[in-house]
N, C-alpha and C positions, 0 to 999 in steps of 0.2 A: 289522129295518126296512131299507129300502134309496129312494132317491130320487134323481132327476135335478132339480136345480136351477134357476132362471133363471139366464140368462149376460147380461151386459152384455156388447157384443163394443165395445170400446173401438177404434176406424181410423178415420182419417182419410177414409174415402169416405162415400159414402151405402150406410148401410143399412137395411133393411126387415123387420119381423120379420112373417111370415104363418106361424100357427100353430106355433110355435115353427123355423119354420126362417128361416132366416138369406139373404133375398136380397141382396147387394153388390152396387151398383149406380155403373159407371163410365161416363159417361155426357157424351154434346158436343150442342152446337145443332145440326152442321149435317146428320144425319138420323135419320129413325127404324129406319134398318137394326139391328137389336139380335142379339148371339148371346148364348144363352143357355145356359153351362156349368154340368153337374149331377155331383157327384162325392159319394161317399156312399150310395147305396142301397144296394148291400152293405155290411155291415159289415167284412167280412175283406178289404176288394180296396183297401188302403191307398195304393194308387200313384195308383189314380185321386182318391182327397180328399186327400192331402198336394200333388198336383198342380194340382187347384184352390184349395187356398190358396194356395199359391206366384203362382197369375194373380192373386188376390186383394192380394195384400199388394207383389208384387214389379213390377208390369205398369202400365202408364200409358198409356190409351187415349186417341190424341190424335183420332183420328176415329173420327165412328160412335160404337156403344155396344157394354157387355160387361156379364154380366148373371149374376153367380157364385153356387153353391148351393153351398158348398164342404162340408157336412155331412150332407146329407139325412137320414139313419138314424142319429141322434146316438147312440142306447141303443143299436143294434147294435156300431157305433163302437168305441163304451167297451169292451162284450164281447168284441169280435173275431171274432163272428160274424156271417155271411151273414145273419138276420135273427131278432131272437129271441122277433118277433111273427107268423113267418112269412118268405116272402120278398115284401119289399115289390115288386120287380119283375115279380109276379106279381098285382098290385090294381088293375090300370089302366082293364082291361074294366069290373067291376065289384070292391067291396068293402063287405063284411056291412056293416051296422049294429052297434054296441058293438064293431068290430075296434080293435082299439087303435092301427092306424096309417089308422084311416079320416083324422082332420084334417087329418094331414103329405098321404093321398094326394091330398084333395081341395084341397088349398090350391096344391100345385104342378101340378096340372091348369089351376087361372085362373092361374096364371102361365105357363105351356107356352103357349095359348089367348091371353095380352095380344096385342094387337093392334099391339104393339113387335113381341115376338118373329120375328125372321127366321128364324131356324136353331137348332137346339138338338143340344147336343152331352150325351151319358150316358156317364161317366168307369167305365171297369170294370177289373179284372185279371181274365184268364182260362187256364183249363188249357193247360199245352203250348204244341204251336207252330202253328196252321194252315198244313195245306197239303193242295192239292187232291188229291193222290193220296198215300195211303198210304206212310209212309216210319219208322213204327214206331208205337213206345207213347206218344212226344211227339210227331211231325210226321206228322199226321192230319188227314182231312177234318173228326171228330168234335172237335178240339182250336178253344179262341176264342181265346185268345196272339197277341196281334202281329196285328192285324187291324183294318180300318177293317169293321162291320157295318153293313148296309140292310136294310130289310124288304122292299123293290120297289126297282124300278131307277130307276122315275120317278112323280113325282105324276099324278094326274089333270087335278090341279086347276096352274092357269096358275102360276106362278110364277118371280120371279128365279133360285130355287136348284131348283127342280123334276127338275131331272137327277142325281139321287142317285149314280147309279153312275157317272158322269163327274168328279163332283166325289169321290168317296173313289178312285179311280184315281188322280184329279191328286195326291191328297194323298200315297195309298201311294206314286206314283213318288218324290215327294220325300222323303220320310221316308229311304225307300232308298237316299236318296243319301248319309246322315247316319249311318249305320251304326257302333254299337260293334262287335260284330262278325258277318261275314256272316248266320250262322243265324241273327240277331235279324231280318230281312228280313219286313217286311209284305205282307199281301194284302187282296183284299176277299172280305169271305165275306157272300152273298145267303142270307138264311133263306128267303127268300119265303115271308112269313110268311103270306098271308091264303092258301093252296092247300098249305103245308108243314110247317108249325112252328104246333101248336095253342096249345102255352107260351107264343111268341114274342107269340101274338095278346093275352095281357094285361100283357105289357109296355105302358115308358114311351115306347118309342121309337115302337112300330105307332098306341100312341094318339094320339101327335104326328102322324104321318103319315096319319090317316084322317081329322084334321081339318084336314088342310092345311098340316101344319105339317114342314118340313123336318128330317129328323130324323136322326142317326147314334149308333150308339156307339163309342168307341174302347177296343180291348181287349189291355193290354199283356199277356204273360205272367208268370202265377205262375213260372214256371222262371227268369223270369231272376235272374241272380246277386246283383242286391241290391236295395233298392227303391229305392234313388237313379236306378238304370237303370229301373227302369218310369217312375217322377215324368220322368225326362230324355226317355221317348220320348212320355210322355204332351202335355209340355207342345212337342214337337218338331211332334206333329199337330196340336195347337189352335193353332200359330202357321198352320199350314198351311191349317186350315179361315178363320183369321182373313183372309189375305191376298187368296184367292179371296172372300171379302165385300168386300174392298176398308178393311178393320178396321185403321188404324196403328199402332202402337205401343212402345212403348220399353221393356226391361224396365233394372233396376239391375246385373244379373249377366250373367256371360258364359256361357252356356246349354253346361253340361257334368257329366259325372256325378259329377264332383270338387266343380264350385262347388255342386250339386243336394243332392248328401249334406252339407256343411255349412251350405245353408240349413234342410233336413230336420230339423238337429240343435239350430239355434236355437231355444229355444220361446219366447223375450218376456219376458215382462211381465205379473204377474197384480194388479191394483190391487183391494182389498176396501173396500165401505164408504169409498170416498174416501177414505178415510183410513190406509191399509197399504197400500207397496208390497213385494213381492217378485220380483226374479229369479230366470226359472227354469231357468235353466242352470246347470250346478251346482251345485242345491241337495239340502240331506241328503234321504235319501227320508223323513224325519218332522221335523216340528217339533212341538213342544209351546208350550202358553200364549199363543195366538195370541188375542189379544182380537176377538172377532164378539159379533153381537148370538143371542140367544135365538133367534130367528127374523127371516126376513125381509133376509137378509145379500143384497149386491149384488158377483157375482165381475168382474171387467171384464178382459178376455183383450186382448194384443195381437196375439197368433195366433186366427185365427177360426176354428181344430179345439179352442180350449179348453175344456172343459168340468169339471165339478164334481161328483161323487156325494155325497150324506150316505152313509153305512152305520156302524151300530154305535157313532151320536155323534161319530164321525169327519169330515173333508171329505177326498175322495180326489180330485188335483188331474190332470188327463190331458190330454194333446196328444195326440191323436186316439186312436188305440187303448193310445198309452204313457202309465205312470201315472208320475206327475213327481215327487211328493212326497203325504206326507198330512199334513193339517193339524190336531192335536188342541187343541182349542178352550178357551178361559177363559173364560165367560159374560161380560160388562161392559153397563152401561146406556152408551150411546153421549151423549156432554156435548153440547149446543148452544149451551154459554158459550166454545167454544175458540180460543185465536188466531188468526187468520190466519198469523202469521209464529213463528218459532221464531229462537233465536240461541246462535251458538254463537262460540269460540273455535278454528279447525283450524289448526293448526300455526303459531299464532302471530297470524291475520291471524280479523279477524270477520267473519262471514258471515251473511246471513238467508235460511233458507228456508224455502218451505212445507210443509203437513203432507202425508204419504206421496211425499218429495221422499229424496234421497242427497246424500251429501256423501264426499271422499276425501282423505286424511289421509298422509302418509310418517311422522310421529312420534305426535302425540298430537292430542286436543281436551278439550276441556269447553265442557257444556252452561249457558249465560249463565243466571244465574236470574232465575227470577219470579215475583211473589206468584200471579200465574194459575194456576199449575200446580205440580206437582211433577214429578220427572223419574225412570224407572226405566231404567237401563243393562244392557240382559240380556246377562248373565256378568260381571257387577263386582258384588262384595261386601265392605260393608264393615261390621262390627257395628254397630247398632242407628243406622244413616243410611238414614231413609226418602226424603229427597232427595236425588238422587245429580247435583244440577247444583252449580257452583263446584269439581267437581274434574276434576283434570286427568290423563287415563284415555291409556295406552298398548297396544298389543298383548298384551306380556305380564302386565298388569293382569287382561286377560281371561281367562275360563276358557273355553278352546275348543269345548268341547260345548256352548255356548250359538248357536255360531256358526250363521247359516244355509247356509254354504256348503262344498263339501268340503275347498277350502284352506283354511277356519278364516280368511277374512281380512273376515268382512264382518257386521256384530254389529245388533242392534235399540235404537234409543232411543225409549223411550215415554214419551208424555206424558199425564196427567192431569187432570183436577180432579175432587179431596174424590175418590170413589171412584166414579167414570164416566170412561169412556175417551177421549180427544181425540185422538192419532194416533201414527201411527210414522215416524221417520224413520231412515234407514241406512248406517252411518256406513262405509265400505270403505277398508281397509291397504291401502297398496299394497305 
């Protein structure tokens, strides 16, 4: 048995949940002009959803508005499949009652039709490199990669951004000034959906344009060498659309493939039930005896692509399509009478920390004894010792098998009240 669990997105901006859709809003009061960016409609196209995630977490919008749905098709992303319930991007004309994608389709339609939404971008990775003339199996008119896709040249409805072809051509021209390699060049692909493409008549962008909303797809090539290259081009194109809309922004990184690769590999943190903190970078492939509730656990990620799947009694932790670690639980009742602060001596200095926190030491630490809890330092053992407070513990006294990281430098300190779990604090040895 497997199931997708509800995820709490622990981010510093407004996040709204529609039918399990994470809609992240970055808004200003100066305008109702809003760009809606959607990633992950196809679960096997990571360039789109990793780009949307970076857009949501590393960009500051200084004027007008940005809405981001980083991972629309969550279950398919985890499975790394186009669509485990069929192609979600072919359900926008009609979706059957009982279709497992129906709630998501209905919710995203409402978001697209919101009065605030001025322009929609749907992010994809497509095969090959689109060329108007046939240049082989990879470079040809049937390819989708490296394109700004439009369904028609312009909207019938008068709109500030109704000339789709002019906008797409401008984006294409500006992206092509910053190519990593010459053959990565972008083109505009007009599917002329109403008259020539029955499949696209069922798509998200065609639903948008037929309802008077300017919409484009950005397709980076699946034939690009690395994921970071795909994300780089996605972000380049998105920034060009923002410039056309007059959306001003800053980002906390230099936009190049090397920096993008580092950001993609920074998986962030996971907080469980507000009392356990885990760093997901360099975490071991599996961790045992994680204190959890039998049901109703809450998982809060700093990365918007974070998801948890329960399978065969374990909890599989994902960032996008990447399985990061497997948590093997030990079930406890959570105490409601825990301390708010925990006291330690770290390298000879006293510190006080809240639950689900961490500290760093060079040499050793000890937990200051309290009548309100008992201490279990995971990886330390002393015969007949029930409470492991008031013990000086150095790295050499810990069994590295129980570290949570691949460098064997991070360990868990757990606090209990009687037989109920209170909290975990992490100790990092430098």
